[in-house]
C-alpha positions in Angstrom: -37.0 42.1 10.7 -35.0 45.6 8.7 -35.2 46.0 5.3 -30.9 44.4 5.2 -31.6 41.7 7.0 -35.1 40.5 4.3 -31.9 41.3 2.1 -29.4 39.3 2.8 -31.0 36.4 3.0 -32.8 36.8 -0.3 -29.7 37.3 -2.0 -28.0 34.3 0.1 -31.0 32.5 -1.1 -31.1 33.2 -3.7 -28.0 32.5 -5.1 -27.7 29.4 -3.5 -30.8 27.7 -5.7 -28.5 29.0 -8.6 -26.3 27.1 -7.5 -27.3 23.8 -7.3 -29.5 24.1 -10.3 -25.9 25.1 -12.0 -25.1 21.7 -10.5 -27.8 19.6 -12.8 -26.7 16.8 -14.9 -28.7 16.5 -17.9 -27.5 14.1 -20.1 -28.8 14.0 -24.1 -29.5 10.2 -25.4 -31.3 7.2 -23.7 -30.1 5.0 -24.1 -26.7 3.5 -24.0 -25.9 5.3 -27.0 -24.8 9.0 -24.8 -26.6 10.8 -27.8 -24.3 9.3 -30.5 -26.3 9.3 -33.8 -25.6 7.6 -37.4 -22.5 7.7 -38.6 -20.3 9.4 -35.7 -15.9 8.7 -35.9 -14.9 8.5 -32.5 -11.4 8.8 -33.6 -9.9 8.2 -29.9 -10.9 4.0 -30.1 -10.7 3.6 -33.7 -14.6 3.4 -34.2 -17.5 4.1 -35.6 -21.8 3.8 -34.5 -24.1 2.5 -36.7 -27.8 0.9 -36.0 -26.9 1.7 -32.3 -23.8 0.1 -31.3 -20.3 0.9 -32.3 -18.0 -1.0 -34.8 -14.3 -1.4 -35.6 -12.7 0.3 -38.2 -11.2 -1.8 -40.8 -8.8 -1.1 -44.0 -10.3 1.3 -46.4 -13.6 1.9 -44.1 -15.0 4.6 -45.8 -16.7 5.5 -42.3 -13.6 6.1 -40.9 -11.6 9.4 -42.1 
């Protein structure tokens, strides 16, 4: 085989490996919490994370900013 065909084959093989590795998804935390930390406030749903569970925000709740 010519050198240029080896180079082309190697390039496509390397590109294929890079593209498949880029598609990998890594979960950043075990279980339901998905990596949330204590006291995290979810503005969209008006709730906060405490002791590995979601809690709804109430009137004057200090954790809900």
